[in-house]
Predicted model as a PDB file, atoms N, CA, C, CB and O in Angstrom, pLDDT in the B-factor column:
MODEL        1                                                                  
ATOM      1  N   MET A   1       0.735   8.763 -16.893  1.00 61.00           N  
ATOM      2  CA  MET A   1       0.581   7.464 -16.206  1.00 61.00           C  
ATOM      3  C   MET A   1      -0.804   7.254 -15.711  1.00 61.00           C  
ATOM      4  CB  MET A   1       1.532   7.350 -15.053  1.00 61.00           C  
ATOM      5  O   MET A   1      -1.550   8.222 -15.566  1.00 61.00           O  
ATOM      6  N   ARG A   2      -1.184   6.058 -15.448  1.00 68.00           N  
ATOM      7  CA  ARG A   2      -2.437   5.717 -15.042  1.00 68.00           C  
ATOM      8  C   ARG A   2      -2.586   4.526 -14.054  1.00 68.00           C  
ATOM      9  CB  ARG A   2      -3.154   5.481 -16.185  1.00 68.00           C  
ATOM     10  O   ARG A   2      -2.152   3.420 -14.377  1.00 68.00           O  
ATOM     11  N   LEU A   3      -3.104   4.702 -13.030  1.00 64.00           N  
ATOM     12  CA  LEU A   3      -3.317   3.701 -12.000  1.00 64.00           C  
ATOM     13  C   LEU A   3      -4.835   2.969 -12.225  1.00 64.00           C  
ATOM     14  CB  LEU A   3      -3.189   4.467 -10.498  1.00 64.00           C  
ATOM     15  O   LEU A   3      -5.925   3.509 -12.038  1.00 64.00           O  
ATOM     16  N   GLY A   4      -4.635   1.874 -12.584  1.00 69.00           N  
ATOM     17  CA  GLY A   4      -5.974   1.024 -12.711  1.00 69.00           C  
ATOM     18  C   GLY A   4      -6.422  -0.037 -11.527  1.00 69.00           C  
ATOM     19  O   GLY A   4      -5.684  -1.018 -11.443  1.00 69.00           O  
ATOM     20  N   SER A   5      -7.240   0.006 -10.840  1.00 66.00           N  
ATOM     21  CA  SER A   5      -7.524  -0.728  -9.739  1.00 66.00           C  
ATOM     22  C   SER A   5      -8.986  -0.624  -9.423  1.00 66.00           C  
ATOM     23  CB  SER A   5      -6.693  -0.315  -8.641  1.00 66.00           C  
ATOM     24  O   SER A   5      -9.423   0.517  -9.276  1.00 66.00           O  
ATOM     25  N   GLY A   6      -9.729  -1.535  -9.308  1.00 67.00           N  
ATOM     26  CA  GLY A   6     -11.168  -1.561  -9.053  1.00 67.00           C  
ATOM     27  C   GLY A   6     -11.310  -1.400  -7.379  1.00 67.00           C  
ATOM     28  O   GLY A   6     -10.748  -2.196  -6.627  1.00 67.00           O  
ATOM     29  N   ILE A   7     -12.043  -0.392  -6.933  1.00 67.00           N  
ATOM     30  CA  ILE A   7     -12.296  -0.190  -5.483  1.00 67.00           C  
ATOM     31  C   ILE A   7     -12.962  -1.449  -4.793  1.00 67.00           C  
ATOM     32  CB  ILE A   7     -13.224   1.067  -5.296  1.00 67.00           C  
ATOM     33  O   ILE A   7     -12.846  -1.553  -3.572  1.00 67.00           O  
ATOM     34  N   MET A   8     -13.560  -2.279  -5.409  1.00 70.00           N  
ATOM     35  CA  MET A   8     -14.212  -3.543  -4.739  1.00 70.00           C  
ATOM     36  C   MET A   8     -12.950  -4.619  -4.770  1.00 70.00           C  
ATOM     37  CB  MET A   8     -15.708  -4.160  -5.680  1.00 70.00           C  
ATOM     38  O   MET A   8     -13.080  -5.675  -4.150  1.00 70.00           O  
ATOM     39  N   ASP A   9     -11.781  -4.354  -5.466  1.00 73.00           N  
ATOM     40  CA  ASP A   9     -10.772  -5.423  -5.292  1.00 73.00           C  
ATOM     41  C   ASP A   9      -9.849  -5.191  -3.984  1.00 73.00           C  
ATOM     42  CB  ASP A   9      -9.861  -5.480  -6.610  1.00 73.00           C  
ATOM     43  O   ASP A   9      -9.140  -6.104  -3.560  1.00 73.00           O  
ATOM     44  N   ILE A  10      -9.897  -3.961  -3.390  1.00 75.00           N  
ATOM     45  CA  ILE A  10      -9.145  -3.464  -2.444  1.00 75.00           C  
ATOM     46  C   ILE A  10      -9.753  -3.807  -1.079  1.00 75.00           C  
ATOM     47  CB  ILE A  10      -8.975  -2.063  -2.671  1.00 75.00           C  
ATOM     48  O   ILE A  10     -10.815  -3.227  -0.851  1.00 75.00           O  
ATOM     49  N   PRO A  11      -9.287  -4.654  -0.097  1.00 75.00           N  
ATOM     50  CA  PRO A  11      -9.950  -5.035   1.130  1.00 75.00           C  
ATOM     51  C   PRO A  11     -10.237  -3.622   1.960  1.00 75.00           C  
ATOM     52  CB  PRO A  11      -8.977  -6.131   1.987  1.00 75.00           C  
ATOM     53  O   PRO A  11      -9.628  -2.583   1.706  1.00 75.00           O  
ATOM     54  N   ASN A  12     -11.158  -3.727   2.892  1.00 79.00           N  
ATOM     55  CA  ASN A  12     -11.683  -2.483   3.659  1.00 79.00           C  
ATOM     56  C   ASN A  12     -10.556  -2.245   4.684  1.00 79.00           C  
ATOM     57  CB  ASN A  12     -13.227  -2.721   4.430  1.00 79.00           C  
ATOM     58  O   ASN A  12     -10.467  -1.128   5.194  1.00 79.00           O  
ATOM     59  N   THR A  13      -9.762  -3.139   4.991  1.00 82.00           N  
ATOM     60  CA  THR A  13      -8.643  -2.606   5.987  1.00 82.00           C  
ATOM     61  C   THR A  13      -7.313  -2.329   5.384  1.00 82.00           C  
ATOM     62  CB  THR A  13      -8.377  -3.618   7.111  1.00 82.00           C  
ATOM     63  O   THR A  13      -6.273  -2.617   5.976  1.00 82.00           O  
ATOM     64  N   CYS A  14      -7.341  -1.733   4.130  1.00 85.00           N  
ATOM     65  CA  CYS A  14      -5.936  -1.230   3.395  1.00 85.00           C  
ATOM     66  C   CYS A  14      -6.113   0.148   2.934  1.00 85.00           C  
ATOM     67  CB  CYS A  14      -5.495  -2.142   2.047  1.00 85.00           C  
ATOM     68  O   CYS A  14      -7.208   0.675   2.744  1.00 85.00           O  
ATOM     69  N   MET A  15      -4.915   0.726   2.757  1.00 85.00           N  
ATOM     70  CA  MET A  15      -4.857   2.082   2.382  1.00 85.00           C  
ATOM     71  C   MET A  15      -3.920   2.046   1.204  1.00 85.00           C  
ATOM     72  CB  MET A  15      -4.392   3.037   3.548  1.00 85.00           C  
ATOM     73  O   MET A  15      -3.140   1.104   1.062  1.00 85.00           O  
ATOM     74  N   VAL A  16      -3.981   3.107   0.308  1.00 84.00           N  
ATOM     75  CA  VAL A  16      -3.154   3.251  -0.687  1.00 84.00           C  
ATOM     76  C   VAL A  16      -2.402   4.529  -0.606  1.00 84.00           C  
ATOM     77  CB  VAL A  16      -3.838   3.116  -1.849  1.00 84.00           C  
ATOM     78  O   VAL A  16      -3.052   5.555  -0.403  1.00 84.00           O  
ATOM     79  N   VAL A  17      -1.066   4.597  -0.743  1.00 86.00           N  
ATOM     80  CA  VAL A  17      -0.261   5.857  -0.572  1.00 86.00           C  
ATOM     81  C   VAL A  17       0.341   5.977  -1.900  1.00 86.00           C  
ATOM     82  CB  VAL A  17       0.857   5.825   0.628  1.00 86.00           C  
ATOM     83  O   VAL A  17       0.883   5.013  -2.439  1.00 86.00           O  
ATOM     84  N   ILE A  18       0.262   7.131  -2.441  1.00 85.00           N  
ATOM     85  CA  ILE A  18       0.807   7.447  -3.695  1.00 85.00           C  
ATOM     86  C   ILE A  18       1.829   8.721  -3.545  1.00 85.00           C  
ATOM     87  CB  ILE A  18      -0.396   7.732  -4.705  1.00 85.00           C  
ATOM     88  O   ILE A  18       1.396   9.776  -3.081  1.00 85.00           O  
ATOM     89  N   CYS A  19       3.145   8.599  -3.935  1.00 86.00           N  
ATOM     90  CA  CYS A  19       4.109   9.608  -3.959  1.00 86.00           C  
ATOM     91  C   CYS A  19       5.109   9.255  -5.204  1.00 86.00           C  
ATOM     92  CB  CYS A  19       4.854   9.686  -2.513  1.00 86.00           C  
ATOM     93  O   CYS A  19       5.529   8.128  -5.469  1.00 86.00           O  
ATOM     94  N   ASP A  20       5.372  10.358  -5.849  1.00 86.00           N  
ATOM     95  CA  ASP A  20       6.260  10.404  -7.041  1.00 86.00           C  
ATOM     96  C   ASP A  20       5.934   9.481  -8.023  1.00 86.00           C  
ATOM     97  CB  ASP A  20       7.608  10.195  -6.719  1.00 86.00           C  
ATOM     98  O   ASP A  20       6.829   8.869  -8.606  1.00 86.00           O  
ATOM     99  N   GLY A  21       4.538   9.272  -8.326  1.00 83.00           N  
ATOM    100  CA  GLY A  21       4.142   8.221  -9.202  1.00 83.00           C  
ATOM    101  C   GLY A  21       4.096   6.938  -8.939  1.00 83.00           C  
ATOM    102  O   GLY A  21       3.678   6.147  -9.785  1.00 83.00           O  
ATOM    103  N   LYS A  22       4.546   6.520  -7.651  1.00 85.00           N  
ATOM    104  CA  LYS A  22       4.369   5.214  -7.102  1.00 85.00           C  
ATOM    105  C   LYS A  22       3.306   4.907  -6.104  1.00 85.00           C  
ATOM    106  CB  LYS A  22       5.506   4.876  -6.552  1.00 85.00           C  
ATOM    107  O   LYS A  22       3.133   5.599  -5.101  1.00 85.00           O  
ATOM    108  N   ALA A  23       2.626   3.899  -6.385  1.00 84.00           N  
ATOM    109  CA  ALA A  23       1.558   3.546  -5.412  1.00 84.00           C  
ATOM    110  C   ALA A  23       1.825   2.305  -4.597  1.00 84.00           C  
ATOM    111  CB  ALA A  23       0.272   3.357  -6.126  1.00 84.00           C  
ATOM    112  O   ALA A  23       2.230   1.285  -5.153  1.00 84.00           O  
ATOM    113  N   LYS A  24       1.603   2.358  -3.249  1.00 85.00           N  
ATOM    114  CA  LYS A  24       1.816   1.263  -2.442  1.00 85.00           C  
ATOM    115  C   LYS A  24       0.424   1.002  -1.627  1.00 85.00           C  
ATOM    116  CB  LYS A  24       3.087   1.537  -1.504  1.00 85.00           C  
ATOM    117  O   LYS A  24      -0.280   1.861  -1.095  1.00 85.00           O  
ATOM    118  N   LEU A  25       0.227  -0.323  -1.666  1.00 84.00           N  
ATOM    119  CA  LEU A  25      -0.962  -0.726  -0.945  1.00 84.00           C  
ATOM    120  C   LEU A  25      -0.614  -1.463   0.433  1.00 84.00           C  
ATOM    121  CB  LEU A  25      -1.811  -1.658  -1.873  1.00 84.00           C  
ATOM    122  O   LEU A  25       0.040  -2.505   0.459  1.00 84.00           O  
ATOM    123  N   ARG A  26      -1.045  -0.911   1.424  1.00 85.00           N  
ATOM    124  CA  ARG A  26      -0.766  -1.445   2.858  1.00 85.00           C  
ATOM    125  C   ARG A  26      -1.795  -1.701   3.653  1.00 85.00           C  
ATOM    126  CB  ARG A  26      -0.017  -0.620   3.604  1.00 85.00           C  
ATOM    127  O   ARG A  26      -2.680  -0.896   3.942  1.00 85.00           O  
ATOM    128  N   GLU A  27      -1.692  -2.983   4.077  1.00 84.00           N  
ATOM    129  CA  GLU A  27      -2.825  -3.436   5.204  1.00 84.00           C  
ATOM    130  C   GLU A  27      -2.770  -2.765   6.401  1.00 84.00           C  
ATOM    131  CB  GLU A  27      -2.742  -4.882   5.626  1.00 84.00           C  
ATOM    132  O   GLU A  27      -1.658  -2.497   6.856  1.00 84.00           O  
ATOM    133  N   LEU A  28      -3.887  -2.403   7.069  1.00 83.00           N  
ATOM    134  CA  LEU A  28      -3.835  -1.602   8.346  1.00 83.00           C  
ATOM    135  C   LEU A  28      -3.953  -2.723   9.319  1.00 83.00           C  
ATOM    136  CB  LEU A  28      -5.029  -0.424   8.524  1.00 83.00           C  
ATOM    137  O   LEU A  28      -4.550  -3.754   9.010  1.00 83.00           O  
ATOM    138  N   PRO A  29      -3.354  -2.536  10.588  1.00 78.00           N  
ATOM    139  CA  PRO A  29      -3.283  -3.482  11.628  1.00 78.00           C  
ATOM    140  C   PRO A  29      -4.686  -3.418  12.303  1.00 78.00           C  
ATOM    141  CB  PRO A  29      -2.073  -3.175  12.624  1.00 78.00           C  
ATOM    142  O   PRO A  29      -5.324  -2.366  12.303  1.00 78.00           O  
ATOM    143  N   PRO A  30      -5.155  -4.558  12.876  1.00 78.00           N  
ATOM    144  CA  PRO A  30      -6.469  -4.488  13.728  1.00 78.00           C  
ATOM    145  C   PRO A  30      -6.425  -3.513  14.908  1.00 78.00           C  
ATOM    146  CB  PRO A  30      -6.803  -5.900  14.323  1.00 78.00           C  
ATOM    147  O   PRO A  30      -7.404  -2.827  15.201  1.00 78.00           O  
ATOM    148  N   HIS A  31      -5.368  -3.471  15.518  1.00 79.00           N  
ATOM    149  CA  HIS A  31      -5.115  -2.696  16.731  1.00 79.00           C  
ATOM    150  C   HIS A  31      -3.726  -1.847  16.409  1.00 79.00           C  
ATOM    151  CB  HIS A  31      -4.976  -3.744  18.096  1.00 79.00           C  
ATOM    152  O   HIS A  31      -2.824  -2.354  15.742  1.00 79.00           O  
ATOM    153  N   GLY A  32      -3.646  -0.562  16.926  1.00 80.00           N  
ATOM    154  CA  GLY A  32      -2.446   0.098  16.713  1.00 80.00           C  
ATOM    155  C   GLY A  32      -2.617   1.212  15.663  1.00 80.00           C  
ATOM    156  O   GLY A  32      -3.728   1.647  15.360  1.00 80.00           O  
ATOM    157  N   GLU A  33      -1.384   1.685  15.082  1.00 83.00           N  
ATOM    158  CA  GLU A  33      -1.471   2.720  14.256  1.00 83.00           C  
ATOM    159  C   GLU A  33      -0.434   2.610  13.090  1.00 83.00           C  
ATOM    160  CB  GLU A  33      -1.324   3.926  15.037  1.00 83.00           C  
ATOM    161  O   GLU A  33       0.493   1.809  13.216  1.00 83.00           O  
ATOM    162  N   TYR A  34      -0.536   3.315  12.051  1.00 83.00           N  
ATOM    163  CA  TYR A  34       0.459   3.166  10.925  1.00 83.00           C  
ATOM    164  C   TYR A  34       0.865   4.552  10.806  1.00 83.00           C  
ATOM    165  CB  TYR A  34      -0.115   2.529   9.512  1.00 83.00           C  
ATOM    166  O   TYR A  34       0.012   5.407  10.568  1.00 83.00           O  
ATOM    167  N   LYS A  35       1.971   4.827  10.934  1.00 87.00           N  
ATOM    168  CA  LYS A  35       2.753   6.146  10.773  1.00 87.00           C  
ATOM    169  C   LYS A  35       3.282   6.271   9.235  1.00 87.00           C  
ATOM    170  CB  LYS A  35       4.082   6.177  11.864  1.00 87.00           C  
ATOM    171  O   LYS A  35       3.827   5.324   8.668  1.00 87.00           O  
ATOM    172  N   ILE A  36       3.092   7.366   8.704  1.00 87.00           N  
ATOM    173  CA  ILE A  36       3.575   7.722   7.516  1.00 87.00           C  
ATOM    174  C   ILE A  36       4.557   8.807   7.620  1.00 87.00           C  
ATOM    175  CB  ILE A  36       2.545   8.046   6.682  1.00 87.00           C  
ATOM    176  O   ILE A  36       4.100   9.927   7.850  1.00 87.00           O  
ATOM    177  N   VAL A  37       5.789   8.677   7.496  1.00 90.00           N  
ATOM    178  CA  VAL A  37       6.890   9.774   7.676  1.00 90.00           C  
ATOM    179  C   VAL A  37       7.291  10.325   6.400  1.00 90.00           C  
ATOM    180  CB  VAL A  37       8.172   9.238   8.372  1.00 90.00           C  
ATOM    181  O   VAL A  37       7.643   9.600   5.469  1.00 90.00           O  
ATOM    182  N   THR A  38       7.242  11.810   6.319  1.00 90.00           N  
ATOM    183  CA  THR A  38       7.429  12.699   5.080  1.00 90.00           C  
ATOM    184  C   THR A  38       8.477  13.312   5.370  1.00 90.00           C  
ATOM    185  CB  THR A  38       6.376  13.661   4.696  1.00 90.00           C  
ATOM    186  O   THR A  38       8.782  13.493   6.549  1.00 90.00           O  
ATOM    187  N   HIS A  39       9.368  13.830   4.170  1.00 92.00           N  
ATOM    188  CA  HIS A  39      10.381  14.870   4.322  1.00 92.00           C  
ATOM    189  C   HIS A  39      10.186  15.658   3.076  1.00 92.00           C  
ATOM    190  CB  HIS A  39      11.886  14.315   4.499  1.00 92.00           C  
ATOM    191  O   HIS A  39      10.170  15.024   2.021  1.00 92.00           O  
ATOM    192  N   GLN A  40      10.042  16.906   3.045  1.00 91.00           N  
ATOM    193  CA  GLN A  40       9.840  17.855   1.885  1.00 91.00           C  
ATOM    194  C   GLN A  40       8.781  17.355   1.071  1.00 91.00           C  
ATOM    195  CB  GLN A  40      11.086  18.045   1.023  1.00 91.00           C  
ATOM    196  O   GLN A  40       8.976  17.290  -0.143  1.00 91.00           O  
ATOM    197  N   GLY A  41       7.724  17.003   1.538  1.00 86.00           N  
ATOM    198  CA  GLY A  41       6.624  16.517   0.781  1.00 86.00           C  
ATOM    199  C   GLY A  41       6.590  15.213   0.077  1.00 86.00           C  
ATOM    200  O   GLY A  41       5.710  14.994  -0.756  1.00 86.00           O  
ATOM    201  N   LYS A  42       7.465  14.365   0.355  1.00 90.00           N  
ATOM    202  CA  LYS A  42       7.719  13.042  -0.176  1.00 90.00           C  
ATOM    203  C   LYS A  42       7.476  12.094   1.047  1.00 90.00           C  
ATOM    204  CB  LYS A  42       9.229  12.910  -0.810  1.00 90.00           C  
ATOM    205  O   LYS A  42       7.636  12.460   2.211  1.00 90.00           O  
ATOM    206  N   VAL A  43       7.078  10.854   0.674  1.00 89.00           N  
ATOM    207  CA  VAL A  43       6.886   9.769   1.665  1.00 89.00           C  
ATOM    208  C   VAL A  43       8.407   9.217   1.730  1.00 89.00           C  
ATOM    209  CB  VAL A  43       5.676   8.565   1.169  1.00 89.00           C  
ATOM    210  O   VAL A  43       9.054   8.947   0.718  1.00 89.00           O  
ATOM    211  N   LYS A  44       8.926   9.074   3.144  1.00 90.00           N  
ATOM    212  CA  LYS A  44      10.011   8.452   3.324  1.00 90.00           C  
ATOM    213  C   LYS A  44       9.984   7.066   3.838  1.00 90.00           C  
ATOM    214  CB  LYS A  44      10.683   9.175   4.035  1.00 90.00           C  
ATOM    215  O   LYS A  44      10.641   6.144   3.355  1.00 90.00           O  
ATOM    216  N   ARG A  45       9.100   6.968   4.954  1.00 88.00           N  
ATOM    217  CA  ARG A  45       8.871   5.621   5.647  1.00 88.00           C  
ATOM    218  C   ARG A  45       7.379   5.416   5.994  1.00 88.00           C  
ATOM    219  CB  ARG A  45       9.737   5.524   6.998  1.00 88.00           C  
ATOM    220  O   ARG A  45       6.655   6.359   6.314  1.00 88.00           O  
ATOM    221  N   MET A  46       6.996   4.258   5.922  1.00 86.00           N  
ATOM    222  CA  MET A  46       5.568   3.892   6.491  1.00 86.00           C  
ATOM    223  C   MET A  46       5.975   2.678   7.525  1.00 86.00           C  
ATOM    224  CB  MET A  46       4.356   3.345   5.158  1.00 86.00           C  
ATOM    225  O   MET A  46       6.527   1.629   7.192  1.00 86.00           O  
ATOM    226  N   ARG A  47       5.584   3.050   8.831  1.00 86.00           N  
ATOM    227  CA  ARG A  47       6.011   2.299  10.055  1.00 86.00           C  
ATOM    228  C   ARG A  47       4.491   1.864  10.786  1.00 86.00           C  
ATOM    229  CB  ARG A  47       7.086   3.372  11.129  1.00 86.00           C  
ATOM    230  O   ARG A  47       3.573   2.603  11.141  1.00 86.00           O  
ATOM    231  N   ARG A  48       4.611   0.435  10.853  1.00 83.00           N  
ATOM    232  CA  ARG A  48       3.302  -0.160  11.619  1.00 83.00           C  
ATOM    233  C   ARG A  48       3.653  -0.071  13.088  1.00 83.00           C  
ATOM    234  CB  ARG A  48       2.917  -1.824  11.204  1.00 83.00           C  
ATOM    235  O   ARG A  48       4.775  -0.483  13.385  1.00 83.00           O  
ATOM    236  N   GLU A  49       2.884   0.398  14.061  1.00 81.00           N  
ATOM    237  CA  GLU A  49       3.021   0.139  15.395  1.00 81.00           C  
ATOM    238  C   GLU A  49       1.786  -0.366  16.132  1.00 81.00           C  
ATOM    239  CB  GLU A  49       3.486   1.284  15.982  1.00 81.00           C  
ATOM    240  O   GLU A  49       0.673   0.158  16.112  1.00 81.00           O  
ATOM    241  N   GLU A  50       2.144  -1.429  16.764  1.00 75.00           N  
ATOM    242  CA  GLU A  50       1.035  -2.269  17.471  1.00 75.00           C  
ATOM    243  C   GLU A  50       1.410  -2.259  18.777  1.00 75.00           C  
ATOM    244  CB  GLU A  50       0.845  -3.749  16.991  1.00 75.00           C  
ATOM    245  O   GLU A  50       2.557  -2.544  19.120  1.00 75.00           O  
ATOM    246  N   GLY A  51       0.415  -1.911  19.655  1.00 70.00           N  
ATOM    247  CA  GLY A  51       0.552  -1.932  21.086  1.00 70.00           C  
ATOM    248  C   GLY A  51       0.135  -3.378  21.732  1.00 70.00           C  
ATOM    249  O   GLY A  51      -0.442  -4.247  21.077  1.00 70.00           O  
ATOM    250  N   GLU A  52       0.447  -3.494  22.886  1.00 69.00           N  
ATOM    251  CA  GLU A  52       0.132  -4.806  23.516  1.00 69.00           C  
ATOM    252  C   GLU A  52      -1.253  -4.614  24.183  1.00 69.00           C  
ATOM    253  CB  GLU A  52       1.283  -5.268  24.608  1.00 69.00           C  
ATOM    254  O   GLU A  52      -1.629  -3.524  24.612  1.00 69.00           O  
ATOM    255  N   GLU A  53      -1.930  -5.669  24.233  1.00 67.00           N  
ATOM    256  CA  GLU A  53      -3.145  -5.621  25.032  1.00 67.00           C  
ATOM    257  C   GLU A  53      -2.893  -6.201  26.397  1.00 67.00           C  
ATOM    258  CB  GLU A  53      -4.279  -6.363  24.345  1.00 67.00           C  
ATOM    259  O   GLU A  53      -2.072  -7.103  26.557  1.00 67.00           O  
ATOM    260  N   PHE A  54      -3.636  -5.658  27.437  1.00 66.00           N  
ATOM    261  CA  PHE A  54      -3.600  -6.024  28.675  1.00 66.00           C  
ATOM    262  C   PHE A  54      -4.686  -6.836  29.255  1.00 66.00           C  
ATOM    263  CB  PHE A  54      -3.456  -4.997  29.314  1.00 66.00           C  
ATOM    264  O   PHE A  54      -4.638  -7.177  30.437  1.00 66.00           O  
TER     265      PHE A  54                                                      
ENDMDL                                                                          
END                                                                             
């Protein structure tokens, strides 16, 4: 298997998660965090958590 993507094609605010031969591109939030939940070495969930600004 081969993943072909130019590094210049991916925006600066993105991440690539690879698990079991699958690749997913996710945009990072401007504020907050992105949690990646794993179980037995495999990605189960990706969750975006953004906080409120006061």
